[in-house]
C-alpha positions in Angstrom: 0.1 -0.3 0.1 1.3 3.9 -0.5 0.7 6.1 1.8 -1.8 7.4 -0.3 -3.3 4.8 0.0 -3.2 4.3 4.2 -4.2 8.0 4.4 -7.2 6.9 2.3 -7.8 4.3 5.2 -7.0 6.3 8.0 -9.9 9.0 7.1 -12.7 6.5 5.9 -11.7 4.5 9.6 -11.8 8.2 11.2 -15.2 8.7 9.8 -16.8 5.7 10.7 -15.7 6.2 14.4 -16.7 9.9 14.2 -20.1 9.4 12.5 -20.9 6.8 15.3 -19.2 8.9 18.3 -21.7 11.7 17.4 -25.3 10.0 16.1 -25.4 6.3 17.1 -26.3 5.7 20.8 -24.6 3.9 23.5 -26.9 1.1 23.9 -26.7 0.4 19.9 -26.0 -2.7 18.4 -23.5 -0.9 15.8 -22.3 1.8 18.7 -19.5 -0.4 19.5 -18.4 -2.5 16.3 -18.1 1.5 14.8 -15.7 2.7 17.2 -13.7 -0.2 16.8 -13.5 0.9 13.3 -12.2 3.9 14.4 -9.5 2.2 16.5 -7.6 1.9 13.3 -7.4 5.6 12.3 -4.7 7.3 14.7 -1.9 4.2 14.4 -2.1 4.4 11.1 -1.6 8.2 10.8 1.2 8.0 13.6 3.0 5.1 10.9 2.7 7.7 8.3 4.2 10.5 10.5 7.2 9.1 11.0 7.4 8.4 7.1 6.4 11.7 6.8 9.5 13.0 9.3 11.8 10.8 7.3 11.1 12.1 3.8 10.1 15.7 4.9 13.1 18.2 3.3 11.6 20.6 6.2 10.7 19.7 10.0 9.7 23.3 10.5 7.5 23.5 7.6 5.9 20.1 9.0 5.3 21.5 11.9 3.5 24.3 10.8 1.5 22.7 9.0 0.1 20.5 11.7 -0.1 23.8 14.3 -1.9 25.8 11.8 -4.3 23.0 11.0 -4.5 22.2 14.4 -6.1 25.5 15.2 -8.1 25.5 13.0 -9.6 22.0 13.3 -10.2 22.9 17.0 -13.6 25.0 16.4 -14.9 21.8 14.4 -13.7 19.6 16.9 -15.7 20.7 19.6 -18.6 21.6 18.3 -19.1 19.0 16.5 -18.5 16.2 19.6 -19.6 19.5 22.0 -23.7 19.0 20.3 -23.4 15.3 21.1 -23.7 13.0 23.2 -19.7 12.2 22.7 -18.6 11.0 26.9 -15.3 13.6 26.8 -18.3 16.2 26.6 -20.4 14.6 28.0 -24.6 15.3 28.2 -27.1 15.6 25.4 -26.9 19.5 25.4 -27.8 21.4 21.9 -25.9 24.2 21.1 -26.3 26.5 18.0 -23.4 28.6 17.5 -25.3 32.1 17.0 -27.5 31.5 20.0 -23.6 30.6 21.7 -22.4 34.0 21.1 -26.0 35.6 22.2 -26.4 33.8 25.7 -23.5 34.5 27.5 -23.5 31.8 30.6 -23.5 29.4 27.4 -21.0 31.0 25.8 -18.9 30.9 28.9 -19.3 27.1 28.6 -19.1 26.3 25.5 -15.3 28.1 25.4 -14.8 26.4 28.6 -15.0 23.0 26.8 -13.2 24.2 23.7 -10.2 24.9 26.3 -10.5 20.8 27.9 -10.3 18.7 25.3 -7.8 19.6 22.3 -7.9 17.9 18.6 -5.4 15.2 17.3 -3.7 17.3 15.3 -2.4 18.9 18.3 -1.2 15.5 19.2 0.7 15.0 16.5 2.2 18.7 16.4 4.1 16.9 19.5 4.8 13.7 18.6 6.6 15.5 15.7 8.4 17.7 18.1 9.2 14.8 20.4 11.2 12.6 17.2 12.3 15.9 15.8 14.5 16.2 18.8 15.6 13.3 19.6 16.6 13.1 16.1 19.0 15.8 17.0 19.7 14.7 20.1 20.6 11.3 18.3 23.0 13.5 15.9 24.9 15.1 18.7 25.2 12.7 20.9 25.6 9.2 18.9 28.9 8.8 20.7 27.9 9.3 24.5 24.9 6.7 25.2 23.7 7.3 28.7 23.7 11.6 27.9 21.3 10.3 24.5 19.1 8.2 26.2 18.9 10.6 29.0 18.1 13.7 27.0 16.1 11.5 24.7 13.8 9.7 27.7 13.4 13.3 29.5 12.0 14.7 25.8 9.6 12.2 25.4 8.2 12.1 29.1 8.1 16.0 28.8 6.4 15.7 26.0 4.4 13.0 26.8 3.2 15.1 30.1 1.9 18.5 28.0 -0.3 16.3 26.1 -2.0 15.2 29.1 -1.6 19.0 30.6 -3.3 20.2 27.1 -5.4 17.0 27.2 -5.3 16.3 23.5 -6.8 13.7 22.0 -5.0 10.3 22.9 -3.2 11.8 24.9 0.5 10.6 27.0 -0.4 7.9 24.6 -0.2 9.2 21.5 2.7 10.6 21.8 4.2 7.5 23.4 3.5 5.4 20.1 4.5 8.0 18.1 8.0 8.3 19.7 7.6 3.8 19.4 7.1 4.1 16.0 10.3 6.2 15.2 12.6 4.0 17.1 11.0 1.2 15.6 10.7 2.2 12.2 11.3 -1.1 10.0 10.5 -3.2 12.8 6.7 -4.8 12.4 6.6 -7.1 15.1 8.3 -4.1 17.8 5.5 -1.8 16.4 2.6 -4.3 16.9 3.8 -5.1 20.7 4.0 -1.2 21.3 0.1 -1.2 20.0 -0.3 -3.7 21.9 1.4 -2.4 25.5 0.1 1.5 24.6 -3.5 1.1 23.9 -5.0 0.7 27.2 -8.2 -0.7 27.7 -10.0 -3.7 25.7 -11.2 -1.6 23.4 -8.4 0.2 22.2 -6.3 -2.9 21.5 -8.2 -3.9 18.2 -6.0 -0.7 17.1 -3.3 -3.3 17.0 -4.8 -4.8 14.0 -3.1 -1.6 12.2 0.1 -3.3 11.4 -2.1 -5.1 8.7 -2.4 -2.6 6.4 0.8 -1.2 7.6 2.4 -4.3 6.9 1.8 -3.8 3.4 3.5 -0.4 3.4 5.3 -0.2 0.4 7.2 2.5 0.7 5.5 4.9 -2.1 4.1 8.2 -2.3 1.1 7.4 -4.7 -0.8 10.2 -5.5 -0.2 13.4 -3.6 -3.4 15.1 -2.5 -1.7 16.8 1.3 -3.8 19.2 1.7 -7.0 17.1 0.9 -5.9 14.9 4.1 -5.8 17.9 5.6 -8.6 19.5 5.2 -10.5 16.3 5.6 -10.5 16.8 9.4 -12.4 20.0 10.2 -14.6 19.7 7.4 -16.3 16.3 8.1 -16.3 17.6 11.7 -18.0 21.0 10.3 -20.3 18.8 8.5 -21.0 16.7 11.2 -21.6 19.8 13.1 -24.0 21.2 10.2 -26.4 17.4 10.5 -26.6 17.7 14.7 -27.7 21.2 14.4 -30.4 20.3 10.9 -31.4 16.8 13.0 
């Protein structure tokens, strides 16, 4: 599978997960299958992030893109999930964007929610920052294993804690998984073990199945639709929000 094919698979299973989270009741028989399918998305994105890091001409530009889309995506992300029964935002509270700004109390509540939970682009940004700093440490201290390991451990722990403090999607586990994929690049068995060990619960353990499409990665880029995949995330969340208002 090419990079394009993996990205396409990732956004499809992500969309299934989000549609399920927003629209399907918890007690529906469709809920669990939809969320289990969605567990494949983040590991594929994490894998592609590491591959992108190794092939990008400018890590700084890569980080800038992730940062920009993290900010762009935050409003659609919070609107879509805040207006649903999604457990992170808890409650069947229906709001509309115009009404939010005309009601000071509601505005304060929603803004508070916006700051409580951050979208996946923030996690990817922190993960990329971690592996970039680790790579720089490896270049500078490759002859001093003690300092190299100490600094890399501090970088990993520091950015993982930052993910938790920011309450980003997948939190510290997301950053750790990206670092693991970087350290075990090309070692699919260790990638699978990392997924299993960092799953956290039985449902998330289904993310280990992501090693199957990853195993078929052929190292080829495929079709170039870079900004389509960036834009899809906030666009589909905004669509979910609009559909919520229509229901």
